[in-house]
N, C-alpha and C positions, 0 to 999 in steps of 0.2 A: 866736226866737220864745218859751221860757221866760219872757221877762220881760215880752210884754205882754199871754201868760197869767196871769202871777200877778197882774199889774195889774187885768185884768176880772175873777179869779176875789174879788178886793178887794171892788170893787164890787158884782157881782154873785155872792154866793156859792152861789147857789142856781140857778146855770147850770152846766151839764154842758159843756165847753167842748173838749171831746177835739174835737167836728169841724171849730172853728175852727184850732185845733194843726197836724191834719193836713192839712188846704186850705192854710193857712199855707206847711205845709212844702212841700207841691208847688208851692206855686207860686215859693215861694225857689229851690226846686231847676231850677224851668223857667228863671227868669230866670237864677240861672246861666248855665242851662247857655246859654240864650239868646246871652249875652254872649258864651262861651268861644268858639263856633261863630264871634258875629259878628268877634270877634278875629281870628279862624284864617281869612275866608273876605276880610279886608281885601287880602291882594297879588292875590287870586285876579281880584277885577273883577268878582266875583255874590254881589248881598248875599244872605242868610239868606230873605228870600221868594223871591227869583229862583231860588233852590238850591231852595229845594220847590216850584216849580211844573218845573224840570227832572225832579228827583228822579218827582214826577207822572208824567210824560211817561216816563222810564227806564221805571218799571214797568208801561207802556199801548203797548208797540211800534205796536199798532194807529192809535197820536197817541189827542188829546182833543180835545173843543172846549172855543171858549173858558169856557163854562157849567159844566162840568164840574171845568177850572181851578179856577173859584172854588170850587165846592163843596168841592173834595179838599182847598184850601188854606186853606179859612176865608178870604177875602179877599172883599174887596167888585170889582165888576163894574169898577168903574173905573180898580183898580189893579189887579185883572190884564189889564186890556187894555192899560196903561202897561207892565206890568214884560213881558209878551210883544213887545210894541216896540221894549223895548229887547233885549229877550235876539236877538232877529228880528234884528235891527243887530250884534248882534256875531256873528251867523251861528250861532245856539247851537242857532235852530228854523227851523221854516219851516211858515208859513202855509196853507192851499191852500183854496179854496172848492169848497164839495161839490157836488160837480152835481146831486142832485135837488133840495139846497137853494141857490138861487146866494147868501140873505143868511148863509149857516153856514159858517164855517171849520173847519179839522181841524186841531191843532198837532200838528207830530212834531218829533222831533230829529235835528238835523244828523250826521253821523258825529265831526264837532268836538264837537258837544253830547253825546254820547253818552260819548266819551274825559272831557268835562270830569269830569262829572255823574259816572263811575264811582271817576274820582281824590276827587274832593268829598264822596263818598258812604264811600269807606273815612277821609277828612279825618274825618266827622262819626263815624263807629263809631269812630274813635280816644277821641274826646271823650267820647263815653255811654261806651266805658267806663272810663276814667282817671274820671268822676264816678263809678261807680259802683263803682271801689277798693275800698272798704270791708266792700265785701258777698262771702260768699262764694257759690260759683256758683247753692246750693241757696236762699239769700239773694233773688238777682235774681232768680231763675225763683217767688218765692214774690211778689217784688214786681207781677212786671208779672203774675202772675194775679191779686193782690188788684186792680189798680188798671185788670183788665180788665171785672172783674165793676163796679168802678164808675164805669167807662164805656158800660157796654153798653147799658145802660137809659134814660142820658140824648146820646149821640151819635150825629146822624144822618146824619154823612157816612159 
């Protein structure tokens, strides 16, 4: 990132590049975190986007409608539908028609889905903790607070 900043500052010495540098580092950290999670999930039979669906359902014991899962996981409706079908086929969730509106379904984890999600959550937690190892606990808290301040006005989920 420093190399990019130096290059751009040479081309545009009148510009403040701290925003580019900060967001570039956030993007890089997110990419590295996603790669580590993808690698860790390889042997589980669940992809990272599928785990995001399982995790959203685990946080919602009463279940969620597919459109809420789409919003929660920042996915397209088609991608959510495909993932739900795969996870249902694997026996990790169920889709039940809602009585008052037969066009809608309610998605819930099966007991197997709950168990797997809890296991994968601990795996994810370990990856996240490992990535933050260079920071003290106070620095981790400060980082979370600053990122929350940045996300609050723009994140609509």
